[in-house]
Backbone as a chain_set.jsonl record, in Angstrom:
{"seq": "MNECDALTFENCMLKDVCAEIKRNAKELEHENKALKSEKVDLDMQHLVFFDDLNKVKETLNMKEEVFATDFAKLENESLELKQKVESLLDENNKLLDKLKQVESDLAANRQWNRASHALN", "coords": {"N": [[107.099, -74.172, -30.192], [106.327, -73.819, -28.178], [105.525, -71.722, -27.603], [103.092, -73.274, -29.432], [102.875, -75.167, -27.209], [101.872, -74.132, -24.981], [99.145, -72.637, -26.747], [98.331, -74.721, -27.77], [97.563, -76.075, -24.483], [96.45, -74.273, -24.048], [93.577, -73.681, -25.159], [92.621, -76.952, -24.125], [92.732, -75.552, -21.624], [90.204, -74.09, -22.042], [88.669, -75.853, -23.231], [87.607, -77.26, -21.341], [86.354, -75.087, -19.647], [83.994, -74.719, -21.037], [83.02, -77.378, -21.613], [82.632, -77.733, -19.402], [80.517, -75.596, -18.992], [78.55, -76.188, -20.335], [78.073, -78.132, -18.215], [76.61, -77.195, -16.637], [74.629, -75.173, -18.221], [72.494, -77.172, -18.707], [72.799, -78.473, -16.745], [70.684, -76.224, -15.115], [68.876, -75.981, -17.599], [67.441, -78.39, -16.938], [66.888, -77.432, -13.87], [65.132, -75.424, -14.596], [62.934, -76.432, -16.483], [62.272, -77.881, -14.326], [61.82, -75.902, -12.754], [59.305, -74.64, -13.481], [57.771, -76.719, -14.179], [56.922, -76.819, -11.478], [55.861, -74.972, -10.994], [53.156, -74.337, -12.442], [51.957, -76.492, -11.491], [51.637, -74.93, -8.285], [50.3, -73.145, -9.436], [47.699, -73.934, -10.449], [46.982, -75.266, -8.462], [46.186, -73.191, -6.593], [44.217, -72.169, -8.304], [42.609, -73.942, -7.525], [42.383, -73.4, -5.345], [41.078, -70.652, -5.102], [38.868, -71.215, -6.319], [37.517, -73.073, -4.715], [37.254, -71.002, -2.958], [35.345, -69.219, -3.538], [33.363, -71.218, -3.435], [33.093, -71.091, -1.042], [31.979, -68.906, -0.046], [29.736, -68.573, -2.151], [28.46, -70.55, -0.912], [28.135, -68.824, 2.108], [26.725, -66.569, 1.8], [24.522, -67.468, 0.99], [23.452, -68.793, 3.32], [23.571, -66.608, 4.819], [21.27, -65.316, 3.974], [19.569, -66.995, 3.698], [19.533, -67.433, 6.945], [18.86, -64.489, 7.004], [15.74, -64.508, 6.228], [14.892, -66.562, 8.028], [15.595, -65.897, 10.443], [13.121, -63.168, 10.009], [10.977, -64.284, 10.173], [11.163, -65.591, 12.654], [11.223, -63.104, 14.374], [8.875, -62.445, 13.294], [7.155, -64.267, 14.154], [8.012, -64.26, 17.195], [6.435, -61.326, 18.043], [4.1, -61.905, 16.985], [3.825, -64.044, 19.086], [4.191, -62.139, 20.988], [1.983, -60.029, 21.074], [-0.282, -61.801, 21.304], [0.235, -62.94, 23.507], [-0.283, -60.152, 25.506], [-2.987, -59.997, 25.296], [-4.243, -62.696, 26.64], [-3.034, -62.003, 29.099], [-4.952, -59.594, 29.232], [-8.07, -60.81, 29.054], [-7.459, -62.414, 30.546], [-7.554, -61.211, 32.985], [-9.497, -59.345, 33.216], [-11.532, -61.773, 33.146], [-11.154, -62.095, 35.788], [-11.824, -60.071, 36.978], [-14.578, -60.437, 36.51], [-14.822, -62.655, 37.897], [-14.61, -61.889, 40.331], [-16.896, -60.265, 40.705], [-18.282, -61.59, 40.0], [-18.015, -63.509, 42.783], [-18.333, -61.224, 45.024], [-21.336, -60.675, 44.324], [-22.144, -63.766, 44.68], [-21.629, -63.665, 47.459], [-23.366, -61.676, 47.93], [-26.005, -62.975, 47.339], [-26.055, -65.157, 49.181], [-26.576, -63.722, 51.495], [-29.008, -62.8, 50.904], [-30.107, -65.16, 51.286], [-30.215, -65.785, 53.563], [-30.586, -64.028, 54.944], [-33.918, -63.941, 54.782], [-34.546, -66.994, 54.921], [-33.816, -66.378, 57.659], [-36.325, -64.963, 58.043], [-38.608, -67.113, 57.705]], "CA": [[107.028, -74.903, -30.192], [106.55, -73.526, -26.514], [103.618, -71.13, -28.4], [101.906, -74.481, -29.748], [101.912, -75.858, -26.413], [100.973, -73.23, -24.447], [98.045, -72.469, -26.731], [96.868, -75.979, -27.203], [97.333, -76.19, -22.917], [95.067, -72.904, -23.557], [92.96, -74.546, -25.408], [92.476, -77.418, -23.17], [92.046, -75.342, -20.518], [89.169, -73.384, -22.817], [87.322, -76.745, -23.566], [87.188, -78.145, -20.49], [85.561, -74.787, -19.051], [82.946, -74.509, -21.917], [82.638, -78.381, -21.042], [81.38, -76.992, -17.13], [79.826, -74.162, -18.789], [76.98, -76.818, -21.147], [76.404, -79.209, -17.992], [75.533, -76.048, -16.059], [73.958, -74.792, -18.115], [72.08, -78.716, -18.944], [72.169, -78.506, -14.674], [70.523, -74.82, -15.647], [67.607, -75.963, -17.989], [66.179, -79.055, -15.623], [66.335, -76.836, -12.856], [64.207, -74.51, -15.003], [61.846, -77.692, -16.379], [61.12, -78.471, -12.83], [60.647, -74.279, -11.796], [58.1, -74.372, -14.843], [56.531, -77.296, -13.6], [56.346, -76.592, -10.317], [55.144, -73.638, -10.986], [51.96, -74.71, -13.307], [51.134, -77.134, -10.23], [51.544, -73.655, -8.157], [48.855, -72.007, -10.417], [46.684, -74.875, -10.838], [46.099, -75.327, -7.015], [45.941, -71.298, -6.927], [42.882, -71.666, -9.152], [41.816, -74.706, -6.738], [41.622, -73.103, -3.566], [40.182, -69.93, -5.513], [37.335, -71.22, -6.718], [37.008, -73.448, -3.274], [36.876, -69.634, -1.74], [33.938, -68.935, -4.597], [32.216, -72.115, -3.342], [33.112, -70.876, 0.133], [31.711, -67.624, 0.046], [27.945, -68.685, -2.114], [27.427, -70.668, 0.691], [27.863, -68.116, 3.047], [25.954, -65.604, 1.12], [23.298, -67.859, 0.8], [23.478, -69.247, 4.026], [23.178, -65.516, 5.521], [19.826, -64.772, 3.227], [18.323, -68.021, 4.868], [19.215, -66.217, 8.101], [17.831, -63.137, 7.666], [14.567, -65.324, 6.146], [14.68, -67.194, 9.438], [15.418, -63.514, 11.512], [12.363, -61.996, 9.567], [10.808, -64.785, 10.817], [11.557, -65.705, 14.114], [11.021, -61.712, 14.517], [6.917, -61.491, 13.67], [6.489, -64.771, 15.259], [7.515, -63.681, 18.412], [5.742, -60.539, 17.666], [2.785, -62.179, 17.124], [3.452, -64.561, 20.319], [3.694, -60.861, 22.839], [0.777, -59.633, 21.414], [-1.194, -63.089, 22.134], [0.577, -62.744, 24.966], [-1.15, -59.246, 25.942], [-4.118, -60.249, 24.491], [-3.67, -63.998, 26.747], [-3.326, -61.413, 29.643], [-6.565, -58.636, 29.066], [-8.38, -61.671, 28.484], [-7.478, -62.857, 32.143], [-7.992, -59.617, 33.792], [-11.163, -59.598, 32.352], [-11.916, -62.817, 34.084], [-10.633, -62.094, 36.921], [-12.711, -58.961, 37.136], [-15.817, -60.924, 36.82], [-15.363, -63.633, 39.813], [-14.866, -60.452, 41.963], [-17.712, -59.734, 40.575], [-19.208, -63.524, 41.149], [-17.866, -63.773, 44.632], [-19.528, -59.967, 45.324], [-23.026, -61.673, 43.639], [-22.869, -64.845, 45.377], [-21.779, -63.679, 48.549], [-24.488, -60.745, 48.448], [-26.981, -63.523, 47.561], [-25.984, -65.561, 50.335], [-26.463, -62.694, 52.827], [-30.306, -62.694, 51.002], [-30.547, -66.383, 51.827], [-30.326, -66.291, 55.17], [-32.14, -63.118, 55.504], [-34.945, -64.641, 54.557], [-34.535, -68.409, 55.986], [-33.958, -65.964, 58.885], [-37.746, -64.314, 58.552], [-39.581, -67.8, 57.687]], "C": [[106.888, -74.455, -28.463], [105.7, -72.076, -26.897], [103.074, -71.963, -28.012], [101.576, -75.075, -28.274], [101.223, -75.05, -25.426], [99.267, -72.898, -24.996], [96.95, -73.682, -26.716], [96.853, -76.633, -25.425], [96.335, -74.949, -23.31], [94.101, -73.546, -23.693], [92.493, -75.99, -24.715], [91.93, -76.954, -22.172], [90.014, -74.458, -20.928], [88.064, -74.4, -23.034], [87.183, -77.175, -22.449], [85.741, -76.615, -19.431], [84.179, -74.513, -19.766], [81.643, -76.236, -21.835], [81.508, -78.072, -19.559], [80.031, -76.555, -17.195], [78.478, -74.956, -19.804], [77.319, -77.711, -19.681], [75.895, -77.474, -17.748], [74.743, -75.726, -16.723], [72.903, -75.642, -18.705], [71.817, -78.588, -17.44], [70.627, -77.436, -15.237], [68.86, -75.053, -16.307], [66.625, -77.52, -17.458], [66.236, -78.152, -14.244], [65.0, -76.259, -13.316], [63.321, -75.153, -15.322], [61.563, -77.574, -15.005], [60.495, -77.181, -12.005], [59.519, -74.338, -13.079], [57.353, -75.243, -13.623], [55.741, -77.25, -12.676], [55.142, -75.231, -10.507], [53.552, -73.699, -11.808], [51.464, -75.423, -12.188], [50.563, -76.155, -9.057], [49.703, -73.273, -8.499], [47.883, -72.847, -10.081], [46.206, -75.831, -8.789], [46.161, -73.883, -6.781], [44.493, -71.409, -7.353], [41.827, -72.813, -7.882], [41.528, -74.503, -5.871], [40.904, -71.614, -4.358], [39.076, -70.347, -5.567], [37.001, -72.294, -5.756], [36.314, -72.047, -2.52], [35.499, -69.381, -2.398], [33.06, -69.742, -3.852], [31.457, -71.589, -1.212], [32.173, -70.042, 1.211], [29.87, -67.806, -0.821], [27.804, -68.919, -1.169], [27.263, -70.207, 1.74], [27.14, -67.181, 2.608], [24.545, -66.472, 1.467], [22.149, -68.677, 2.505], [23.261, -67.7, 5.014], [21.839, -65.491, 4.721], [18.975, -66.115, 4.098], [18.386, -68.008, 6.124], [18.759, -65.212, 8.226], [16.552, -63.859, 7.021], [14.62, -65.542, 7.717], [14.696, -66.273, 10.052], [14.619, -63.781, 11.511], [11.206, -62.476, 10.617], [9.976, -64.83, 12.411], [11.35, -64.341, 14.846], [9.091, -61.964, 14.457], [6.898, -62.773, 14.364], [6.141, -64.154, 16.788], [6.578, -62.175, 18.769], [3.931, -61.217, 18.167], [2.369, -63.352, 18.406], [3.18, -63.046, 21.47], [1.979, -60.439, 22.362], [-0.221, -60.867, 21.581], [-1.099, -63.227, 23.727], [-0.707, -62.095, 26.171], [-2.476, -59.601, 25.82], [-4.377, -61.529, 25.403], [-4.966, -63.125, 28.193], [-4.873, -59.983, 30.202], [-6.945, -59.887, 29.117], [-8.583, -62.074, 30.401], [-7.796, -62.044, 32.865], [-9.301, -59.481, 33.872], [-11.381, -59.978, 33.439], [-11.689, -63.251, 34.989], [-11.661, -61.024, 37.693], [-13.976, -59.522, 37.051], [-15.744, -62.004, 37.513], [-14.714, -62.73, 40.119], [-16.237, -60.404, 41.899], [-19.227, -60.814, 40.692], [-19.291, -63.397, 42.355], [-19.237, -62.781, 44.343], [-20.685, -60.727, 45.515], [-22.886, -62.83, 44.568], [-22.674, -64.474, 46.695], [-23.063, -62.519, 49.209], [-25.927, -61.777, 48.205], [-27.424, -64.479, 48.568], [-27.091, -65.688, 51.264], [-28.284, -62.614, 52.615], [-30.985, -63.566, 51.216], [-30.909, -66.714, 53.455], [-31.216, -65.407, 55.907], [-33.345, -63.283, 54.91], [-35.36, -66.312, 55.019], [-34.96, -67.868, 57.474], [-35.488, -65.126, 59.705], [-38.532, -65.364, 57.951], [-39.485, -68.662, 59.854]], "O": [[107.598, -75.058, -27.659], [105.297, -71.491, -25.892], [102.557, -72.048, -26.899], [100.436, -75.43, -27.977], [100.067, -75.299, -25.084], [98.316, -72.864, -24.215], [95.818, -73.86, -26.267], [96.146, -77.61, -25.178], [95.332, -74.855, -22.602], [93.549, -74.073, -22.727], [91.313, -75.98, -25.065], [90.932, -77.454, -21.653], [89.022, -74.388, -20.203], [86.868, -74.112, -23.051], [86.124, -77.801, -22.511], [84.713, -76.92, -18.827], [83.256, -74.089, -19.07], [80.422, -76.367, -21.913], [80.373, -78.166, -19.091], [79.03, -76.692, -16.493], [77.463, -74.284, -19.986], [76.45, -78.569, -19.836], [75.125, -76.782, -18.413], [73.656, -75.821, -16.153], [72.146, -74.941, -19.377], [70.67, -78.604, -16.993], [69.635, -77.999, -15.7], [67.856, -74.548, -15.803], [65.409, -77.654, -17.599], [65.282, -78.407, -13.509], [63.946, -76.457, -12.71], [62.35, -74.842, -14.632], [60.48, -77.109, -14.649], [59.553, -77.074, -11.22], [58.981, -73.231, -13.07], [56.707, -74.873, -12.643], [54.526, -77.446, -12.629], [54.012, -74.885, -10.163], [52.836, -72.746, -11.503], [50.388, -74.978, -11.788], [49.387, -76.273, -8.714], [48.582, -73.212, -7.995], [47.082, -72.387, -9.268], [45.394, -76.637, -8.334], [46.236, -73.918, -8.009], [43.63, -70.759, -6.762], [40.688, -72.557, -7.491], [40.601, -75.063, -5.286], [39.743, -71.595, -3.949], [38.199, -69.867, -4.849], [35.828, -72.594, -5.976], [35.308, -71.972, -1.814], [34.525, -69.355, -1.647], [31.991, -69.23, -3.518], [30.415, -71.646, -0.56], [31.8, -70.19, 2.375], [28.894, -67.3, -0.267], [27.267, -68.194, -0.332], [26.478, -70.729, 2.532], [26.667, -66.747, 3.658], [23.65, -66.019, 2.181], [20.96, -68.929, 2.701], [22.672, -67.903, 6.075], [21.111, -66.001, 5.572], [18.031, -66.064, 4.887], [17.43, -68.509, 6.715], [18.249, -64.808, 9.271], [15.845, -63.603, 7.996], [14.371, -64.628, 8.503], [13.628, -65.699, 10.265], [14.294, -64.558, 12.409], [10.64, -61.802, 11.478], [8.954, -64.424, 12.965], [11.3, -64.459, 16.07], [8.283, -61.711, 15.351], [6.551, -62.544, 15.522], [5.119, -63.796, 17.373], [6.074, -62.097, 19.889], [3.106, -61.079, 19.07], [1.216, -63.618, 18.745], [2.354, -62.91, 22.372], [1.002, -60.523, 23.106], [-1.185, -60.51, 22.258], [-1.855, -63.47, 24.668], [-1.464, -62.609, 26.993], [-3.07, -59.188, 26.816], [-5.33, -61.928, 24.733], [-6.17, -63.182, 28.441], [-5.433, -59.739, 31.271], [-5.905, -60.522, 29.288], [-9.549, -61.994, 31.16], [-8.67, -62.444, 33.634], [-9.997, -59.577, 34.883], [-11.478, -59.326, 34.478], [-11.828, -64.43, 35.315], [-12.154, -61.203, 38.807], [-14.721, -58.857, 37.77], [-16.856, -62.427, 37.828], [-13.598, -63.249, 40.161], [-16.867, -60.491, 42.953], [-20.379, -60.824, 41.127], [-20.314, -63.209, 43.014], [-20.356, -63.001, 43.878], [-21.021, -61.307, 46.548], [-23.766, -62.791, 45.427], [-23.577, -64.918, 47.403], [-23.532, -62.45, 50.345], [-26.934, -61.439, 48.828], [-28.591, -64.716, 48.879], [-27.89, -66.529, 51.675], [-28.997, -62.439, 53.603], [-32.198, -63.429, 51.382], [-31.557, -67.511, 54.134], [-32.044, -65.56, 56.805], [-33.716, -62.213, 54.426], [-36.485, -66.623, 55.411], [-35.803, -68.326, 58.245], [-35.777, -64.826, 60.863], [-39.496, -64.811, 57.422], [-40.35, -69.447, 60.245]]}, "num_chains": 1, "name": "protein.A"}
């Protein structure tokens, strides 16, 4: 009888342990589902961020190309303007030389005219 009571008590204890294990298993299954769902969400976010990163890279590459093109155009314009400035400076120097020559000729003509009036 004692042995039967001991076995019944042990059986009850095992049933309690099994019930606790089943509860733990169900909790773990629920947590596992939640973690899998969270992993799927994180994977989706990862894909979205990766897609955004690729778009940003493409945009950056396009802007770099536009920058390079614009920079080359501006360099060419700068070179053309530099050449134009040099040309204008040369022309200005030539005009200054002509002005000096004209002033010199004018002074000589005035002296000639004065001399002609003095002779009259």
